Structures are given as C-alpha cells and as structure tokens.
PDB file with SEQRES, HELIX, SHEET and CRYST1 records, atoms N, CA, C and O in Angstrom:
SEQRES   1 A   90  ILE VAL GLN LYS LEU TYR ASN PRO GLU ILE ASP ILE TYR          
SEQRES   2 A   90  GLY LEU LEU LEU THR MET TYR ASP SER ARG LEU ARG LEU          
SEQRES   3 A   90  SER ASN GLN VAL ALA GLU GLU LEU ASN LYS HIS PHE LYS          
SEQRES   4 A   90  GLU LEU VAL PHE ASN THR ILE ILE TYR ARG ASN THR LYS          
SEQRES   5 A   90  LEU SER GLU ALA SER SER TYR SER GLN ASN ILE LEU GLN          
SEQRES   6 A   90  PHE ASP ILE ASN SER LYS GLY ALA ASP ASP TYR ILE GLU          
SEQRES   7 A   90  LEU ALA LYS GLU PHE LEU ILE ARG ASN GLN GLU ARG              
HELIX    1 AA1 VAL A    2  LEU A    5  1                                   4    
HELIX    2 AA2 ARG A   25  PHE A   38  1                                  14    
HELIX    3 AA3 LYS A   39  LEU A   41  5                                   3    
HELIX    4 AA4 THR A   51  SER A   58  1                                   8    
HELIX    5 AA5 ILE A   63  PHE A   66  1                                   4    
HELIX    6 AA6 LYS A   71  GLU A   89  1                                  19    
SHEET    1 AA1 2 LEU A  15  TYR A  20  0                                        
SHEET    2 AA1 2 VAL A  42  TYR A  48  1                                        
CRYST1    1.000    1.000    1.000  90.00  90.00  90.00 P 1           1          
ATOM      1  N   ILE A   1     109.456  31.012 137.120  1.00  0.00           N  
ATOM      2  CA  ILE A   1     108.483  30.145 137.780  1.00  0.00           C  
ATOM      3  C   ILE A   1     107.253  30.000 136.931  1.00  0.00           C  
ATOM      4  O   ILE A   1     106.806  28.883 136.668  1.00  0.00           O  
ATOM      5  N   VAL A   2     106.686  31.126 136.488  1.00  0.00           N  
ATOM      6  CA  VAL A   2     105.486  31.116 135.663  1.00  0.00           C  
ATOM      7  C   VAL A   2     105.784  30.297 134.380  1.00  0.00           C  
ATOM      8  O   VAL A   2     104.974  29.471 133.959  1.00  0.00           O  
ATOM      9  N   GLN A   3     106.912  30.536 133.799  1.00  0.00           N  
ATOM     10  CA  GLN A   3     107.231  29.867 132.553  1.00  0.00           C  
ATOM     11  C   GLN A   3     107.342  28.344 132.766  1.00  0.00           C  
ATOM     12  O   GLN A   3     106.879  27.562 131.936  1.00  0.00           O  
ATOM     13  N   LYS A   4     107.940  27.949 133.852  1.00  0.00           N  
ATOM     14  CA  LYS A   4     108.095  26.519 134.132  1.00  0.00           C  
ATOM     15  C   LYS A   4     106.746  25.866 134.457  1.00  0.00           C  
ATOM     16  O   LYS A   4     106.437  24.774 133.980  1.00  0.00           O  
ATOM     17  N   LEU A   5     105.962  26.551 135.267  1.00  0.00           N  
ATOM     18  CA  LEU A   5     104.669  25.898 135.715  1.00  0.00           C  
ATOM     19  C   LEU A   5     103.544  26.003 134.700  1.00  0.00           C  
ATOM     20  O   LEU A   5     102.756  25.071 134.542  1.00  0.00           O  
ATOM     21  N   TYR A   6     103.468  27.159 133.998  1.00  0.00           N  
ATOM     22  CA  TYR A   6     102.255  27.403 133.211  1.00  0.00           C  
ATOM     23  C   TYR A   6     102.463  27.520 131.704  1.00  0.00           C  
ATOM     24  O   TYR A   6     101.721  26.931 130.918  1.00  0.00           O  
ATOM     25  N   ASN A   7     103.475  28.284 131.310  1.00  0.00           N  
ATOM     26  CA  ASN A   7     103.620  28.567 129.898  1.00  0.00           C  
ATOM     27  C   ASN A   7     105.061  28.892 129.533  1.00  0.00           C  
ATOM     28  O   ASN A   7     105.496  30.021 129.762  1.00  0.00           O  
ATOM     29  N   PRO A   8     105.823  27.949 128.974  1.00  0.00           N  
ATOM     30  CA  PRO A   8     107.192  28.185 128.638  1.00  0.00           C  
ATOM     31  C   PRO A   8     107.404  29.268 127.546  1.00  0.00           C  
ATOM     32  O   PRO A   8     108.509  29.776 127.357  1.00  0.00           O  
ATOM     33  N   GLU A   9     106.306  29.595 126.841  1.00  0.00           N  
ATOM     34  CA  GLU A   9     106.378  30.568 125.757  1.00  0.00           C  
ATOM     35  C   GLU A   9     106.142  32.012 126.233  1.00  0.00           C  
ATOM     36  O   GLU A   9     106.376  32.968 125.494  1.00  0.00           O  
ATOM     37  N   ILE A  10     105.683  32.144 127.457  1.00  0.00           N  
ATOM     38  CA  ILE A  10     105.306  33.496 127.967  1.00  0.00           C  
ATOM     39  C   ILE A  10     106.538  34.360 128.107  1.00  0.00           C  
ATOM     40  O   ILE A  10     107.598  33.878 128.505  1.00  0.00           O  
ATOM     41  N   ASP A  11     106.409  35.594 127.793  1.00  0.00           N  
ATOM     42  CA  ASP A  11     107.467  36.624 127.963  1.00  0.00           C  
ATOM     43  C   ASP A  11     106.981  37.625 129.034  1.00  0.00           C  
ATOM     44  O   ASP A  11     106.091  38.432 128.766  1.00  0.00           O  
ATOM     45  N   ILE A  12     107.538  37.575 130.184  1.00  0.00           N  
ATOM     46  CA  ILE A  12     107.137  38.425 131.281  1.00  0.00           C  
ATOM     47  C   ILE A  12     107.789  39.798 131.073  1.00  0.00           C  
ATOM     48  O   ILE A  12     109.014  39.920 131.082  1.00  0.00           O  
ATOM     49  N   TYR A  13     106.954  40.826 130.884  1.00  0.00           N  
ATOM     50  CA  TYR A  13     107.426  42.195 130.601  1.00  0.00           C  
ATOM     51  C   TYR A  13     107.869  42.898 131.872  1.00  0.00           C  
ATOM     52  O   TYR A  13     108.831  43.665 131.870  1.00  0.00           O  
ATOM     53  N   GLY A  14     107.160  42.631 132.951  1.00  0.00           N  
ATOM     54  CA  GLY A  14     107.532  43.283 134.201  1.00  0.00           C  
ATOM     55  C   GLY A  14     106.604  42.912 135.335  1.00  0.00           C  
ATOM     56  O   GLY A  14     105.554  42.306 135.116  1.00  0.00           O  
ATOM     57  N   LEU A  15     106.987  43.272 136.544  1.00  0.00           N  
ATOM     58  CA  LEU A  15     106.203  43.004 137.702  1.00  0.00           C  
ATOM     59  C   LEU A  15     105.842  44.396 138.332  1.00  0.00           C  
ATOM     60  O   LEU A  15     106.682  45.290 138.431  1.00  0.00           O  
ATOM     61  N   LEU A  16     104.603  44.519 138.733  1.00  0.00           N  
ATOM     62  CA  LEU A  16     104.118  45.789 139.220  1.00  0.00           C  
ATOM     63  C   LEU A  16     103.485  45.628 140.582  1.00  0.00           C  
ATOM     64  O   LEU A  16     102.609  44.788 140.783  1.00  0.00           O  
ATOM     65  N   LEU A  17     103.949  46.461 141.534  1.00  0.00           N  
ATOM     66  CA  LEU A  17     103.382  46.489 142.854  1.00  0.00           C  
ATOM     67  C   LEU A  17     102.114  47.340 142.824  1.00  0.00           C  
ATOM     68  O   LEU A  17     102.153  48.512 142.450  1.00  0.00           O  
ATOM     69  N   THR A  18     100.977  46.734 143.226  1.00  0.00           N  
ATOM     70  CA  THR A  18      99.717  47.464 143.258  1.00  0.00           C  
ATOM     71  C   THR A  18      99.103  47.353 144.640  1.00  0.00           C  
ATOM     72  O   THR A  18      99.466  46.485 145.434  1.00  0.00           O  
ATOM     73  N   MET A  19      98.175  48.240 144.910  1.00  0.00           N  
ATOM     74  CA  MET A  19      97.497  48.262 146.217  1.00  0.00           C  
ATOM     75  C   MET A  19      98.530  48.339 147.351  1.00  0.00           C  
ATOM     76  O   MET A  19      98.315  47.786 148.429  1.00  0.00           O  
ATOM     77  N   TYR A  20      99.626  49.012 147.106  1.00  0.00           N  
ATOM     78  CA  TYR A  20     100.723  49.099 148.011  1.00  0.00           C  
ATOM     79  C   TYR A  20     100.403  50.138 149.129  1.00  0.00           C  
ATOM     80  O   TYR A  20      99.915  51.236 148.861  1.00  0.00           O  
ATOM     81  N   ASP A  21     100.693  49.750 150.351  1.00  0.00           N  
ATOM     82  CA  ASP A  21     100.515  50.645 151.462  1.00  0.00           C  
ATOM     83  C   ASP A  21     101.777  50.525 152.335  1.00  0.00           C  
ATOM     84  O   ASP A  21     101.997  49.527 153.021  1.00  0.00           O  
ATOM     85  N   SER A  22     102.576  51.567 152.277  1.00  0.00           N  
ATOM     86  CA  SER A  22     103.907  51.498 152.989  1.00  0.00           C  
ATOM     87  C   SER A  22     103.784  51.391 154.528  1.00  0.00           C  
ATOM     88  O   SER A  22     104.771  51.127 155.214  1.00  0.00           O  
ATOM     89  N   ARG A  23     102.576  51.598 155.053  1.00  0.00           N  
ATOM     90  CA  ARG A  23     102.372  51.470 156.508  1.00  0.00           C  
ATOM     91  C   ARG A  23     102.237  49.984 156.937  1.00  0.00           C  
ATOM     92  O   ARG A  23     102.367  49.623 158.107  1.00  0.00           O  
ATOM     93  N   LEU A  24     101.976  49.175 155.933  1.00  0.00           N  
ATOM     94  CA  LEU A  24     101.734  47.759 156.221  1.00  0.00           C  
ATOM     95  C   LEU A  24     102.992  46.920 156.053  1.00  0.00           C  
ATOM     96  O   LEU A  24     103.664  46.997 155.024  1.00  0.00           O  
ATOM     97  N   ARG A  25     103.306  46.125 157.054  1.00  0.00           N  
ATOM     98  CA  ARG A  25     104.501  45.292 156.983  1.00  0.00           C  
ATOM     99  C   ARG A  25     104.449  44.360 155.768  1.00  0.00           C  
ATOM    100  O   ARG A  25     105.454  44.178 155.080  1.00  0.00           O  
ATOM    101  N   LEU A  26     103.273  43.770 155.505  1.00  0.00           N  
ATOM    102  CA  LEU A  26     103.150  42.839 154.385  1.00  0.00           C  
ATOM    103  C   LEU A  26     103.502  43.460 153.043  1.00  0.00           C  
ATOM    104  O   LEU A  26     104.190  42.849 152.226  1.00  0.00           O  
ATOM    105  N   SER A  27     103.030  44.669 152.824  1.00  0.00           N  
ATOM    106  CA  SER A  27     103.355  45.385 151.584  1.00  0.00           C  
ATOM    107  C   SER A  27     104.848  45.541 151.464  1.00  0.00           C  
ATOM    108  O   SER A  27     105.403  45.307 150.390  1.00  0.00           O  
ATOM    109  N   ASN A  28     105.514  45.928 152.527  1.00  0.00           N  
ATOM    110  CA  ASN A  28     106.965  46.130 152.515  1.00  0.00           C  
ATOM    111  C   ASN A  28     107.712  44.800 152.288  1.00  0.00           C  
ATOM    112  O   ASN A  28     108.700  44.753 151.557  1.00  0.00           O  
ATOM    113  N   GLN A  29     107.231  43.744 152.917  1.00  0.00           N  
ATOM    114  CA  GLN A  29     107.843  42.430 152.747  1.00  0.00           C  
ATOM    115  C   GLN A  29     107.702  41.946 151.310  1.00  0.00           C  
ATOM    116  O   GLN A  29     108.653  41.406 150.744  1.00  0.00           O  
ATOM    117  N   VAL A  30     106.547  42.129 150.723  1.00  0.00           N  
ATOM    118  CA  VAL A  30     106.344  41.668 149.340  1.00  0.00           C  
ATOM    119  C   VAL A  30     107.253  42.460 148.393  1.00  0.00           C  
ATOM    120  O   VAL A  30     107.863  41.892 147.486  1.00  0.00           O  
ATOM    121  N   ALA A  31     107.336  43.783 148.615  1.00  0.00           N  
ATOM    122  CA  ALA A  31     108.214  44.636 147.774  1.00  0.00           C  
ATOM    123  C   ALA A  31     109.643  44.187 147.898  1.00  0.00           C  
ATOM    124  O   ALA A  31     110.364  44.094 146.904  1.00  0.00           O  
ATOM    125  N   GLU A  32     110.061  43.906 149.122  1.00  0.00           N  
ATOM    126  CA  GLU A  32     111.434  43.510 149.393  1.00  0.00           C  
ATOM    127  C   GLU A  32     111.764  42.196 148.642  1.00  0.00           C  
ATOM    128  O   GLU A  32     112.795  42.066 147.982  1.00  0.00           O  
ATOM    129  N   GLU A  33     110.854  41.260 148.778  1.00  0.00           N  
ATOM    130  CA  GLU A  33     111.083  39.907 148.192  1.00  0.00           C  
ATOM    131  C   GLU A  33     111.097  40.029 146.660  1.00  0.00           C  
ATOM    132  O   GLU A  33     111.945  39.411 146.017  1.00  0.00           O  
ATOM    133  N   LEU A  34     110.197  40.796 146.064  1.00  0.00           N  
ATOM    134  CA  LEU A  34     110.164  40.920 144.641  1.00  0.00           C  
ATOM    135  C   LEU A  34     111.450  41.571 144.131  1.00  0.00           C  
ATOM    136  O   LEU A  34     112.005  41.159 143.114  1.00  0.00           O  
ATOM    137  N   ASN A  35     111.903  42.572 144.837  1.00  0.00           N  
ATOM    138  CA  ASN A  35     113.153  43.250 144.417  1.00  0.00           C  
ATOM    139  C   ASN A  35     114.376  42.351 144.625  1.00  0.00           C  
ATOM    140  O   ASN A  35     115.332  42.418 143.852  1.00  0.00           O  
ATOM    141  N   LYS A  36     114.350  41.528 145.644  1.00  0.00           N  
ATOM    142  CA  LYS A  36     115.441  40.630 145.943  1.00  0.00           C  
ATOM    143  C   LYS A  36     115.590  39.577 144.855  1.00  0.00           C  
ATOM    144  O   LYS A  36     116.703  39.268 144.432  1.00  0.00           O  
ATOM    145  N   HIS A  37     114.466  39.027 144.403  1.00  0.00           N  
ATOM    146  CA  HIS A  37     114.502  37.887 143.493  1.00  0.00           C  
ATOM    147  C   HIS A  37     114.286  38.291 142.010  1.00  0.00           C  
ATOM    148  O   HIS A  37     114.725  37.570 141.114  1.00  0.00           O  
ATOM    149  N   PHE A  38     113.645  39.387 141.755  1.00  0.00           N  
ATOM    150  CA  PHE A  38     113.286  39.770 140.379  1.00  0.00           C  
ATOM    151  C   PHE A  38     113.580  41.210 140.082  1.00  0.00           C  
ATOM    152  O   PHE A  38     112.847  41.845 139.324  1.00  0.00           O  
ATOM    153  N   LYS A  39     114.637  41.749 140.660  1.00  0.00           N  
ATOM    154  CA  LYS A  39     114.946  43.210 140.560  1.00  0.00           C  
ATOM    155  C   LYS A  39     114.759  43.760 139.161  1.00  0.00           C  
ATOM    156  O   LYS A  39     114.103  44.787 138.987  1.00  0.00           O  
ATOM    157  N   GLU A  40     115.339  43.080 138.129  1.00  0.00           N  
ATOM    158  CA  GLU A  40     115.313  43.598 136.770  1.00  0.00           C  
ATOM    159  C   GLU A  40     113.896  43.623 136.182  1.00  0.00           C  
ATOM    160  O   GLU A  40     113.662  44.321 135.194  1.00  0.00           O  
ATOM    161  N   LEU A  41     112.988  42.911 136.740  1.00  0.00           N  
ATOM    162  CA  LEU A  41     111.604  42.895 136.214  1.00  0.00           C  
ATOM    163  C   LEU A  41     110.668  43.864 136.903  1.00  0.00           C  
ATOM    164  O   LEU A  41     109.652  44.263 136.332  1.00  0.00           O  
ATOM    165  N   VAL A  42     110.997  44.245 138.117  1.00  0.00           N  
ATOM    166  CA  VAL A  42     110.071  45.094 138.925  1.00  0.00           C  
ATOM    167  C   VAL A  42     110.062  46.513 138.412  1.00  0.00           C  
ATOM    168  O   VAL A  42     111.114  47.142 138.298  1.00  0.00           O  
ATOM    169  N   PHE A  43     108.912  47.012 138.109  1.00  0.00           N  
ATOM    170  CA  PHE A  43     108.778  48.418 137.689  1.00  0.00           C  
ATOM    171  C   PHE A  43     109.118  49.290 138.872  1.00  0.00           C  
ATOM    172  O   PHE A  43     108.810  48.938 140.010  1.00  0.00           O  
ATOM    173  N   ASN A  44     109.741  50.413 138.626  1.00  0.00           N  
ATOM    174  CA  ASN A  44     110.046  51.421 139.674  1.00  0.00           C  
ATOM    175  C   ASN A  44     108.772  52.056 140.171  1.00  0.00           C  
ATOM    176  O   ASN A  44     108.655  52.400 141.347  1.00  0.00           O  
ATOM    177  N   THR A  45     107.817  52.210 139.278  1.00  0.00           N  
ATOM    178  CA  THR A  45     106.535  52.798 139.642  1.00  0.00           C  
ATOM    179  C   THR A  45     105.745  51.881 140.506  1.00  0.00           C  
ATOM    180  O   THR A  45     105.672  50.677 140.261  1.00  0.00           O  
ATOM    181  N   ILE A  46     105.146  52.456 141.531  1.00  0.00           N  
ATOM    182  CA  ILE A  46     104.288  51.658 142.469  1.00  0.00           C  
ATOM    183  C   ILE A  46     102.923  52.248 142.382  1.00  0.00           C  
ATOM    184  O   ILE A  46     102.756  53.468 142.370  1.00  0.00           O  
ATOM    185  N   ILE A  47     101.899  51.350 142.320  1.00  0.00           N  
ATOM    186  CA  ILE A  47     100.511  51.839 142.410  1.00  0.00           C  
ATOM    187  C   ILE A  47     100.054  51.713 143.851  1.00  0.00           C  
ATOM    188  O   ILE A  47      99.802  50.617 144.351  1.00  0.00           O  
ATOM    189  N   TYR A  48      99.953  52.873 144.514  1.00  0.00           N  
ATOM    190  CA  TYR A  48      99.620  52.890 145.944  1.00  0.00           C  
ATOM    191  C   TYR A  48      98.138  52.639 146.168  1.00  0.00           C  
ATOM    192  O   TYR A  48      97.313  52.954 145.311  1.00  0.00           O  
ATOM    193  N   ARG A  49      97.807  52.081 147.303  1.00  0.00           N  
ATOM    194  CA  ARG A  49      96.395  51.909 147.688  1.00  0.00           C  
ATOM    195  C   ARG A  49      95.789  53.318 147.746  1.00  0.00           C  
ATOM    196  O   ARG A  49      96.356  54.217 148.366  1.00  0.00           O  
ATOM    197  N   ASN A  50      94.658  53.496 147.109  1.00  0.00           N  
ATOM    198  CA  ASN A  50      94.063  54.826 146.985  1.00  0.00           C  
ATOM    199  C   ASN A  50      92.564  54.699 146.832  1.00  0.00           C  
ATOM    200  O   ASN A  50      92.069  53.939 146.000  1.00  0.00           O  
ATOM    201  N   THR A  51      91.847  55.456 147.649  1.00  0.00           N  
ATOM    202  CA  THR A  51      90.382  55.466 147.629  1.00  0.00           C  
ATOM    203  C   THR A  51      89.831  55.786 146.286  1.00  0.00           C  
ATOM    204  O   THR A  51      88.877  55.143 145.847  1.00  0.00           O  
ATOM    205  N   LYS A  52      90.393  56.760 145.605  1.00  0.00           N  
ATOM    206  CA  LYS A  52      89.887  57.183 144.312  1.00  0.00           C  
ATOM    207  C   LYS A  52      89.936  56.034 143.306  1.00  0.00           C  
ATOM    208  O   LYS A  52      89.057  55.932 142.451  1.00  0.00           O  
ATOM    209  N   LEU A  53      90.936  55.176 143.392  1.00  0.00           N  
ATOM    210  CA  LEU A  53      90.987  54.040 142.476  1.00  0.00           C  
ATOM    211  C   LEU A  53      89.793  53.107 142.706  1.00  0.00           C  
ATOM    212  O   LEU A  53      89.186  52.614 141.756  1.00  0.00           O  
ATOM    213  N   SER A  54      89.472  52.875 143.972  1.00  0.00           N  
ATOM    214  CA  SER A  54      88.302  51.994 144.276  1.00  0.00           C  
ATOM    215  C   SER A  54      87.018  52.650 143.788  1.00  0.00           C  
ATOM    216  O   SER A  54      86.149  51.987 143.221  1.00  0.00           O  
ATOM    217  N   GLU A  55      86.903  53.950 144.012  1.00  0.00           N  
ATOM    218  CA  GLU A  55      85.682  54.671 143.598  1.00  0.00           C  
ATOM    219  C   GLU A  55      85.554  54.676 142.127  1.00  0.00           C  
ATOM    220  O   GLU A  55      84.442  54.526 141.622  1.00  0.00           O  
ATOM    221  N   ALA A  56      86.621  54.840 141.396  1.00  0.00           N  
ATOM    222  CA  ALA A  56      86.570  54.834 139.920  1.00  0.00           C  
ATOM    223  C   ALA A  56      86.010  53.490 139.413  1.00  0.00           C  
ATOM    224  O   ALA A  56      85.157  53.414 138.530  1.00  0.00           O  
ATOM    225  N   SER A  57      86.545  52.467 140.026  1.00  0.00           N  
ATOM    226  CA  SER A  57      86.093  51.102 139.614  1.00  0.00           C  
ATOM    227  C   SER A  57      84.591  50.892 139.843  1.00  0.00           C  
ATOM    228  O   SER A  57      83.898  50.289 139.023  1.00  0.00           O  
ATOM    229  N   SER A  58      84.108  51.411 140.989  1.00  0.00           N  
ATOM    230  CA  SER A  58      82.674  51.261 141.333  1.00  0.00           C  
ATOM    231  C   SER A  58      81.804  52.052 140.372  1.00  0.00           C  
ATOM    232  O   SER A  58      80.615  51.764 140.232  1.00  0.00           O  
ATOM    233  N   TYR A  59      82.377  53.036 139.715  1.00  0.00           N  
ATOM    234  CA  TYR A  59      81.606  53.853 138.710  1.00  0.00           C  
ATOM    235  C   TYR A  59      81.904  53.381 137.288  1.00  0.00           C  
ATOM    236  O   TYR A  59      81.534  54.047 136.321  1.00  0.00           O  
ATOM    237  N   SER A  60      82.586  52.210 137.159  1.00  0.00           N  
ATOM    238  CA  SER A  60      82.939  51.690 135.832  1.00  0.00           C  
ATOM    239  C   SER A  60      83.753  52.670 135.011  1.00  0.00           C  
ATOM    240  O   SER A  60      83.580  52.769 133.796  1.00  0.00           O  
ATOM    241  N   GLN A  61      84.630  53.385 135.667  1.00  0.00           N  
ATOM    242  CA  GLN A  61      85.492  54.305 134.965  1.00  0.00           C  
ATOM    243  C   GLN A  61      86.939  54.003 135.271  1.00  0.00           C  
ATOM    244  O   GLN A  61      87.252  53.419 136.309  1.00  0.00           O  
ATOM    245  N   ASN A  62      87.812  54.392 134.386  1.00  0.00           N  
ATOM    246  CA  ASN A  62      89.245  54.284 134.750  1.00  0.00           C  
ATOM    247  C   ASN A  62      89.589  55.544 135.537  1.00  0.00           C  
ATOM    248  O   ASN A  62      88.838  56.519 135.549  1.00  0.00           O  
ATOM    249  N   ILE A  63      90.759  55.493 136.202  1.00  0.00           N  
ATOM    250  CA  ILE A  63      91.094  56.601 137.095  1.00  0.00           C  
ATOM    251  C   ILE A  63      91.263  57.926 136.382  1.00  0.00           C  
ATOM    252  O   ILE A  63      91.010  58.968 136.986  1.00  0.00           O  
ATOM    253  N   LEU A  64      91.684  57.933 135.106  1.00  0.00           N  
ATOM    254  CA  LEU A  64      91.887  59.165 134.345  1.00  0.00           C  
ATOM    255  C   LEU A  64      90.552  59.794 134.019  1.00  0.00           C  
ATOM    256  O   LEU A  64      90.459  61.019 133.936  1.00  0.00           O  
ATOM    257  N   GLN A  65      89.526  59.003 133.835  1.00  0.00           N  
ATOM    258  CA  GLN A  65      88.162  59.525 133.629  1.00  0.00           C  
ATOM    259  C   GLN A  65      87.548  60.045 134.940  1.00  0.00           C  
ATOM    260  O   GLN A  65      86.857  61.063 134.978  1.00  0.00           O  
ATOM    261  N   PHE A  66      87.838  59.287 136.011  1.00  0.00           N  
ATOM    262  CA  PHE A  66      87.167  59.591 137.282  1.00  0.00           C  
ATOM    263  C   PHE A  66      87.755  60.770 137.972  1.00  0.00           C  
ATOM    264  O   PHE A  66      87.012  61.660 138.388  1.00  0.00           O  
ATOM    265  N   ASP A  67      89.121  60.833 138.128  1.00  0.00           N  
ATOM    266  CA  ASP A  67      89.782  61.948 138.775  1.00  0.00           C  
ATOM    267  C   ASP A  67      91.197  61.998 138.328  1.00  0.00           C  
ATOM    268  O   ASP A  67      92.068  61.385 138.945  1.00  0.00           O  
ATOM    269  N   ILE A  68      91.462  62.740 137.229  1.00  0.00           N  
ATOM    270  CA  ILE A  68      92.741  62.827 136.618  1.00  0.00           C  
ATOM    271  C   ILE A  68      93.780  63.472 137.572  1.00  0.00           C  
ATOM    272  O   ILE A  68      94.982  63.289 137.381  1.00  0.00           O  
ATOM    273  N   ASN A  69      93.332  64.200 138.565  1.00  0.00           N  
ATOM    274  CA  ASN A  69      94.227  64.910 139.486  1.00  0.00           C  
ATOM    275  C   ASN A  69      94.561  64.088 140.774  1.00  0.00           C  
ATOM    276  O   ASN A  69      95.209  64.597 141.689  1.00  0.00           O  
ATOM    277  N   SER A  70      94.117  62.853 140.818  1.00  0.00           N  
ATOM    278  CA  SER A  70      94.302  62.036 142.016  1.00  0.00           C  
ATOM    279  C   SER A  70      95.687  61.415 142.018  1.00  0.00           C  
ATOM    280  O   SER A  70      96.354  61.365 140.984  1.00  0.00           O  
ATOM    281  N   LYS A  71      96.119  60.941 143.180  1.00  0.00           N  
ATOM    282  CA  LYS A  71      97.377  60.242 143.336  1.00  0.00           C  
ATOM    283  C   LYS A  71      97.339  58.980 142.503  1.00  0.00           C  
ATOM    284  O   LYS A  71      98.357  58.624 141.909  1.00  0.00           O  
ATOM    285  N   GLY A  72      96.236  58.296 142.432  1.00  0.00           N  
ATOM    286  CA  GLY A  72      96.083  57.067 141.632  1.00  0.00           C  
ATOM    287  C   GLY A  72      96.326  57.355 140.161  1.00  0.00           C  
ATOM    288  O   GLY A  72      96.997  56.579 139.481  1.00  0.00           O  
ATOM    289  N   ALA A  73      95.793  58.453 139.665  1.00  0.00           N  
ATOM    290  CA  ALA A  73      96.022  58.833 138.292  1.00  0.00           C  
ATOM    291  C   ALA A  73      97.481  59.130 138.033  1.00  0.00           C  
ATOM    292  O   ALA A  73      98.038  58.724 137.013  1.00  0.00           O  
ATOM    293  N   ASP A  74      98.093  59.838 138.958  1.00  0.00           N  
ATOM    294  CA  ASP A  74      99.507  60.099 138.838  1.00  0.00           C  
ATOM    295  C   ASP A  74     100.344  58.853 138.789  1.00  0.00           C  
ATOM    296  O   ASP A  74     101.305  58.776 138.023  1.00  0.00           O  
ATOM    297  N   ASP A  75      99.982  57.841 139.621  1.00  0.00           N  
ATOM    298  CA  ASP A  75     100.717  56.572 139.637  1.00  0.00           C  
ATOM    299  C   ASP A  75     100.619  55.898 138.242  1.00  0.00           C  
ATOM    300  O   ASP A  75     101.621  55.425 137.705  1.00  0.00           O  
ATOM    301  N   TYR A  76      99.421  55.866 137.680  1.00  0.00           N  
ATOM    302  CA  TYR A  76      99.240  55.157 136.398  1.00  0.00           C  
ATOM    303  C   TYR A  76      99.880  55.949 135.256  1.00  0.00           C  
ATOM    304  O   TYR A  76     100.364  55.346 134.298  1.00  0.00           O  
ATOM    305  N   ILE A  77      99.895  57.268 135.331  1.00  0.00           N  
ATOM    306  CA  ILE A  77     100.586  58.020 134.315  1.00  0.00           C  
ATOM    307  C   ILE A  77     102.107  57.741 134.376  1.00  0.00           C  
ATOM    308  O   ILE A  77     102.752  57.590 133.339  1.00  0.00           O  
ATOM    309  N   GLU A  78     102.669  57.673 135.596  1.00  0.00           N  
ATOM    310  CA  GLU A  78     104.084  57.358 135.713  1.00  0.00           C  
ATOM    311  C   GLU A  78     104.359  55.950 135.222  1.00  0.00           C  
ATOM    312  O   GLU A  78     105.403  55.715 134.614  1.00  0.00           O  
ATOM    313  N   LEU A  79     103.458  55.001 135.462  1.00  0.00           N  
ATOM    314  CA  LEU A  79     103.601  53.650 134.962  1.00  0.00           C  
ATOM    315  C   LEU A  79     103.658  53.661 133.431  1.00  0.00           C  
ATOM    316  O   LEU A  79     104.509  52.997 132.840  1.00  0.00           O  
ATOM    317  N   ALA A  80     102.776  54.396 132.802  1.00  0.00           N  
ATOM    318  CA  ALA A  80     102.737  54.498 131.351  1.00  0.00           C  
ATOM    319  C   ALA A  80     104.049  55.009 130.797  1.00  0.00           C  
ATOM    320  O   ALA A  80     104.572  54.481 129.816  1.00  0.00           O  
ATOM    321  N   LYS A  81     104.577  56.045 131.438  1.00  0.00           N  
ATOM    322  CA  LYS A  81     105.847  56.632 131.010  1.00  0.00           C  
ATOM    323  C   LYS A  81     106.972  55.567 131.129  1.00  0.00           C  
ATOM    324  O   LYS A  81     107.764  55.378 130.207  1.00  0.00           O  
ATOM    325  N   GLU A  82     107.014  54.884 132.290  1.00  0.00           N  
ATOM    326  CA  GLU A  82     108.039  53.915 132.501  1.00  0.00           C  
ATOM    327  C   GLU A  82     107.920  52.754 131.506  1.00  0.00           C  
ATOM    328  O   GLU A  82     108.924  52.244 131.007  1.00  0.00           O  
ATOM    329  N   PHE A  83     106.673  52.345 131.227  1.00  0.00           N  
ATOM    330  CA  PHE A  83     106.406  51.253 130.255  1.00  0.00           C  
ATOM    331  C   PHE A  83     106.943  51.688 128.881  1.00  0.00           C  
ATOM    332  O   PHE A  83     107.611  50.886 128.228  1.00  0.00           O  
ATOM    333  N   LEU A  84     106.694  52.865 128.434  1.00  0.00           N  
ATOM    334  CA  LEU A  84     107.190  53.344 127.151  1.00  0.00           C  
ATOM    335  C   LEU A  84     108.694  53.372 127.064  1.00  0.00           C  
ATOM    336  O   LEU A  84     109.276  52.988 126.050  1.00  0.00           O  
ATOM    337  N   ILE A  85     109.335  53.834 128.144  1.00  0.00           N  
ATOM    338  CA  ILE A  85     110.775  53.857 128.180  1.00  0.00           C  
ATOM    339  C   ILE A  85     111.343  52.442 128.141  1.00  0.00           C  
ATOM    340  O   ILE A  85     112.306  52.164 127.426  1.00  0.00           O  
ATOM    341  N   ARG A  86     110.742  51.570 128.907  1.00  0.00           N  
ATOM    342  CA  ARG A  86     111.225  50.160 128.952  1.00  0.00           C  
ATOM    343  C   ARG A  86     110.981  49.536 127.557  1.00  0.00           C  
ATOM    344  O   ARG A  86     111.797  48.738 127.096  1.00  0.00           O  
ATOM    345  N   ASN A  87     109.903  49.881 126.904  1.00  0.00           N  
ATOM    346  CA  ASN A  87     109.651  49.299 125.573  1.00  0.00           C  
ATOM    347  C   ASN A  87     110.697  49.792 124.589  1.00  0.00           C  
ATOM    348  O   ASN A  87     111.149  49.006 123.757  1.00  0.00           O  
ATOM    349  N   GLN A  88     111.097  51.033 124.640  1.00  0.00           N  
ATOM    350  CA  GLN A  88     112.122  51.555 123.718  1.00  0.00           C  
ATOM    351  C   GLN A  88     113.471  50.881 123.940  1.00  0.00           C  
ATOM    352  O   GLN A  88     114.256  50.721 123.006  1.00  0.00           O  
ATOM    353  N   GLU A  89     113.732  50.491 125.171  1.00  0.00           N  
ATOM    354  CA  GLU A  89     115.039  49.842 125.496  1.00  0.00           C  
ATOM    355  C   GLU A  89     115.094  48.399 125.094  1.00  0.00           C  
ATOM    356  O   GLU A  89     116.180  47.820 125.055  1.00  0.00           O  
ATOM    357  N   ARG A  90     113.964  47.787 124.791  1.00  0.00           N  
ATOM    358  CA  ARG A  90     113.922  46.374 124.456  1.00  0.00           C  
ATOM    359  C   ARG A  90     114.472  46.103 123.073  1.00  0.00           C  
ATOM    360  O   ARG A  90     114.507  44.952 122.638  1.00  0.00           O  
TER     361      ARG A  90                                                      
END                                                                             
C-alpha cells in the first residue's frame, strides 16, 4: 500500500507494534489485523506502553540512558536483537 500510494522504490523492512497495551481492545485488534495481512513483515518484538519510555522522552534521553533496567529498555534491546537477526537473513 505504501509503495503504491507514496513511493514505489521504498523497501519496507518491517512493521513494529508500539505503545501496545494488551488490556485495550484496540491494541489487540491492530495487532491481529497487522498479523493477518502482513505476518511476514511484523516484528515479533512488541514495544509495550510504558511510563519509563514517556519519562525518558521528557528528559530528552533514550530509554537505555534513562533506565536500562526498565521493561521499555528490555523491549528495545529485544528489537535490536531481532533486527540484527532479520538483517543477517536478508
């Protein structure tokens, strides 16, 4: 869709669920639809809604600088690992 509407040259590397809250129906519906239509593109890692992530942003820091032991930091570390593995497989 993005290629058709905006840029036929773009190479979409992956789709990432962010600000995900499993308690919210909308979050679950979005995840379900993405996996239904774009399964091969969706990263397994999910960035969950997390107060520490918001706080880090308000202090102009990334989450690893702000609180490396937080769930948000764990999520981004897992994303980095998955990204590197996906890159090796390309």
